C-alpha positions as CSV (number, residue, x, y, z in Angstrom):
1,M,186.5,98.4,79.7
2,N,188.7,97.8,76.6
3,P,189.3,94.3,75.1
4,S,192.6,93.6,77.0
5,E,190.9,94.6,80.3
6,Y,188.0,92.4,79.5
7,Q,190.4,89.5,78.9
8,L,191.9,90.2,82.3
9,L,188.4,90.0,83.8
10,L,187.9,86.6,82.2
11,E,191.3,85.4,83.4
12,V,190.6,86.3,87.0
13,L,187.1,84.7,86.9
14,S,188.7,81.5,85.7
15,I,190.9,81.1,88.8
16,E,189.7,78.6,91.4
17,T,190.0,79.9,95.0
18,H,188.4,79.1,98.3
19,S,188.7,80.2,101.9
20,K,192.0,79.0,103.2
21,E,192.9,77.8,99.7
22,E,193.6,81.2,98.0
23,G,197.1,80.2,96.8
24,A,196.5,80.4,93.1
25,M,194.9,83.8,93.4
26,I,197.6,85.1,95.6
27,E,200.3,84.0,93.1
28,F,198.3,85.5,90.2
29,L,198.2,88.8,92.0
30,L,201.9,88.9,92.9
31,S,202.8,87.9,89.3
32,F,200.5,90.6,87.9
33,F,202.1,93.3,90.0
34,A,205.6,92.2,89.3
35,K,205.0,92.1,85.5
36,N,203.6,95.6,85.6
37,G,206.4,97.0,87.8
38,I,204.1,97.7,90.8
39,K,205.4,97.1,94.4
40,A,203.5,94.3,96.0
41,W,204.0,91.8,98.9
42,K,202.1,89.4,101.1
43,D,202.0,89.0,104.8
44,A,202.2,85.8,106.8
45,M,198.5,85.2,106.6
46,G,198.4,85.6,102.8
47,N,196.9,89.1,102.5
48,V,198.3,90.9,99.5
49,Y,199.3,94.6,99.6
50,A,200.2,96.8,96.6
51,E,201.4,100.3,96.2
52,K,201.9,102.4,93.1
53,G,203.2,106.0,92.7
54,E,204.1,108.6,95.3
55,I,201.9,111.2,97.1
56,G,202.8,114.7,98.2
57,N,203.4,115.7,101.8
58,Y,199.8,116.5,102.6
59,Q,198.2,113.9,100.4
60,K,196.7,110.4,101.0
61,Y,196.4,107.3,98.9
62,P,193.1,106.0,97.6
63,L,192.8,102.3,98.6
64,V,191.0,99.7,96.5
65,V,190.0,96.4,98.2
66,A,188.8,93.0,97.1
67,H,189.1,89.6,98.9
68,T,190.9,86.7,97.3
69,D,188.6,83.8,98.5
70,T,185.2,82.5,97.4
71,V,182.8,80.1,98.9
72,H,183.2,77.6,96.1
73,R,185.3,74.6,96.8
74,I,188.1,73.8,94.4
75,H,187.1,71.0,92.0
76,G,190.0,71.0,89.6
77,K,187.8,71.0,86.4
78,K,188.5,74.7,85.6
79,I,186.0,77.5,85.6
80,I,185.0,78.6,82.1
81,P,183.0,81.9,82.0
82,K,180.3,81.7,79.3
83,K,178.2,84.6,78.1
84,L,174.4,84.2,78.4
85,L,171.4,86.5,78.6
86,L,170.2,86.7,82.3
87,P,168.0,89.1,84.3
88,N,169.2,92.3,86.0
89,F,167.6,93.8,89.1
90,A,164.6,94.9,87.0
91,G,164.1,91.6,85.2
92,E,165.6,92.8,82.0
93,L,167.7,90.3,80.1
94,K,171.3,91.5,79.7
95,P,174.6,89.9,78.7
96,A,176.0,88.1,81.6
97,L,178.8,85.6,82.5
98,K,178.1,82.3,84.2
99,G,180.6,79.7,85.3
100,F,180.8,76.2,83.9
101,D,183.4,73.4,84.3
102,Q,185.2,71.7,81.4
103,D,182.4,69.1,81.2
104,G,179.7,71.8,80.8
105,N,178.4,71.5,84.3
106,P,177.4,74.8,86.1
107,V,179.8,75.7,88.8
108,G,180.1,78.8,91.0
109,L,181.6,81.6,89.0
110,G,183.0,83.2,92.2
111,A,182.3,86.7,91.0
112,D,182.0,87.4,94.7
113,C,184.7,88.7,94.8
114,K,186.8,87.9,91.8
115,V,185.1,90.6,89.7
116,G,186.3,93.0,92.4
117,I,189.9,91.8,92.1
118,A,189.8,92.3,88.3
119,L,188.4,95.8,88.7
120,C,191.1,96.7,91.2
121,L,193.8,95.4,88.8
122,I,192.4,97.4,85.9
123,L,192.5,100.5,88.1
124,F,196.1,99.9,89.0
125,L,196.8,99.9,85.2
126,R,194.9,103.1,84.8
127,Q,195.8,105.1,87.9
128,P,199.2,106.8,88.5
129,V,198.8,106.6,92.3
130,L,197.0,103.9,94.2
131,K,197.2,101.4,97.0
132,G,195.5,97.9,97.1
133,F,194.5,95.4,99.8
134,F,193.5,91.9,98.9
135,P,192.7,90.0,102.1
136,V,192.1,86.3,102.5
137,Q,189.2,84.5,104.3
138,E,186.5,87.1,103.9
139,E,183.9,84.5,103.4
140,I,184.5,83.0,106.8
141,G,184.4,86.2,108.8
142,A,186.8,88.8,107.2
143,K,189.6,87.1,109.0
144,G,192.3,88.4,106.7
145,A,191.1,92.0,107.0
146,E,191.0,91.6,110.7
147,K,194.8,91.0,110.6
148,V,195.6,93.8,108.3
149,D,199.1,95.2,108.7
150,L,198.4,98.5,110.5
151,S,201.6,100.1,109.3
152,F,200.0,100.0,105.8
153,L,197.1,102.3,106.7
154,P,198.3,105.7,108.0
155,N,198.8,107.3,104.6
156,I,195.5,106.1,103.2
157,G,192.6,108.6,102.8
158,Y,189.7,106.3,102.0
159,A,188.8,102.8,100.8
160,I,186.8,101.6,97.8
161,E,185.8,97.9,98.0
162,F,184.2,96.2,94.9
163,D,182.1,93.6,96.7
164,S,178.4,94.7,96.8
165,P,175.9,92.5,95.1
166,S,173.7,93.4,92.1
167,N,172.9,97.1,92.1
168,T,173.2,97.6,95.9
169,S,175.8,99.5,98.0
170,S,176.5,98.7,101.6
171,I,175.8,101.9,103.5
172,T,176.3,99.9,106.8
173,L,178.1,96.7,107.5
174,G,177.4,94.9,110.7
175,G,175.5,98.0,111.9
176,K,178.5,100.3,111.3
177,L,178.0,103.3,109.0
178,M,180.5,103.2,106.2
179,Y,179.8,106.6,104.7
180,N,177.4,109.5,105.3
181,P,175.6,111.0,102.3
182,S,174.6,114.0,104.4
183,D,178.1,115.0,105.5
184,E,179.1,117.9,103.3
185,N,182.8,117.2,103.8
186,G,182.5,113.4,103.6
187,L,183.2,110.7,101.1
188,G,179.5,109.6,101.1
189,I,178.1,112.7,99.5
190,I,180.6,112.4,96.6
191,F,179.8,108.7,96.2
192,T,176.0,108.9,96.4
193,K,175.9,111.9,94.0
194,L,178.0,109.8,91.6
195,L,175.5,106.9,91.9
196,L,172.6,109.3,91.2
197,E,174.4,110.7,88.1
198,F,175.0,107.2,86.8
199,S,171.3,106.4,87.3
200,E,170.4,109.4,85.1
201,K,173.1,109.0,82.4
202,R,173.3,105.2,82.2
203,E,169.5,104.6,82.6
204,T,170.0,102.4,85.6
205,E,169.4,102.7,89.4
206,F,171.1,101.8,92.7
207,T,169.9,101.2,96.2
208,L,171.6,101.7,99.6
209,E,171.3,98.7,101.9
210,Q,172.4,97.4,105.3
211,H,174.6,94.3,104.8
212,S,176.3,92.0,107.2
213,Y,180.0,92.4,106.6
214,T,182.8,92.5,104.1
215,D,186.5,93.5,104.5
216,I,186.1,97.2,104.8
217,V,184.1,96.8,108.1
218,K,187.6,96.2,109.6
219,L,189.0,99.3,107.9
220,R,186.3,101.8,108.7
221,P,187.7,102.8,112.1
222,H,190.7,104.3,110.2
223,F,188.9,106.2,107.3
224,S,185.7,106.3,105.3
225,C,184.9,103.4,103.1
226,V,182.4,102.6,100.3
227,N,181.3,99.3,98.8
228,V,180.6,99.7,95.0
229,P,177.8,97.7,93.4
230,V,179.5,95.2,91.0
231,G,176.6,93.3,89.5
232,Y,176.9,89.7,90.7
233,Y,173.6,87.8,91.3
234,L,172.7,84.5,93.0
235,Y,176.0,84.6,94.8
236,H,177.2,81.7,96.9
237,T,175.4,79.3,94.5
238,T,176.4,77.3,91.4
239,S,173.9,79.5,89.5
240,E,175.8,82.7,90.3
241,Y,176.3,85.1,87.4
242,L,177.8,88.5,86.6
243,L,176.1,91.1,84.6
244,E,178.7,92.6,82.3
245,E,177.1,96.0,82.1
246,E,177.0,96.4,85.8
247,A,180.6,95.4,86.2
248,F,181.5,98.0,83.6
249,F,179.5,100.6,85.5
250,A,181.4,99.6,88.7
251,L,184.8,100.2,87.0
252,D,183.7,103.6,85.8
253,I,182.2,104.5,89.2
254,G,185.5,103.6,90.9
255,E,187.6,105.6,88.5
256,E,185.4,108.6,88.7
257,L,185.2,108.4,92.5
258,I,189.0,108.5,92.7
259,K,189.0,111.5,90.4
260,R,186.5,113.4,92.5
261,A,187.6,112.4,96.0
262,G,191.3,112.9,95.1
263,Y,194.2,112.3,97.4
264,R,192.8,113.5,100.7
265,Y,191.6,112.0,104.0
266,Y,187.9,111.3,104.7
267,N,186.2,110.3,108.0
268,D,182.5,110.8,107.5
269,A,180.5,112.0,110.5
270,P,178.0,109.7,112.2
271,H,174.3,110.0,111.5
272,P,171.3,109.4,113.9
273,S,169.2,107.6,111.3
274,V,170.5,105.3,108.7
275,R,167.0,104.5,107.5
276,R,166.5,108.2,106.8
277,L,169.6,108.3,104.6
278,I,168.4,105.2,102.7
279,T,165.0,106.7,102.2
280,Q,166.3,110.0,101.0
281,F,168.5,108.3,98.5
282,A,165.6,106.2,97.3
283,L,163.4,109.3,96.8
284,N,166.2,111.0,94.9
285,T,166.5,108.0,92.7
286,M,162.7,107.8,92.1
287,E,162.8,111.5,91.0
288,I,165.6,110.8,88.6
289,I,163.9,107.8,86.9
290,G,160.5,109.5,86.8
291,E,158.7,107.6,89.5
292,L,158.0,110.6,91.7
């Protein structure tokens, strides 16, 4: 992440937004896309859609996803991200961003899912061909994603959401398999191999977990989806913080996944045992980090 991209991250994190009060974030998104010459629009519910570049006759768009609401109520005293040293998943102190108001009081940073929005926007600046979906009201039941404009979906090959806490990735949402690491022709095998490579090269580690829901659970019937770990901790509290290193990893993972998955369609096959997939990934990780 270069300095101008980092400033964009800080700018997005400073925006106050809450379920059913996403107006400031929606306007920011539409202004950003207009300024950068990227086609974007919103529907009646407030969901924002974006499209950049053109695909060939037999190609499909990658889709990036992040919701525009947070659980934190609008207080009108600004959100100022400040850098501190805070623990990662292993208890190691790392540079992190935490939210404070203009009086110095801790407030919810809203990295869930504002960091995801920032990462999506950076990818729009970097990628020649991309679609984006920024739904409202995720925190109260993924209501925006439930009302997605279906005419936007047919030329999409797969979705990448940036909304998984700390170092975890949602292999299931609401009991639905998002991707299958054992499907040789699927998106899941590309994604999990990439996570394992990052574990080795970046001296970190990831876990696959079963989470309740986020926006892509509404998109999975149409194509394969992944939820990238983005490094936010203690989410939905005023103590929430974002580990910078893990957010940077998420950006690199997203960019590399688009490079490897390309412009094609994925619909990963079902699997009889999610627990087996999770265990196998954990064993592979342990082997890489020298614990097996």
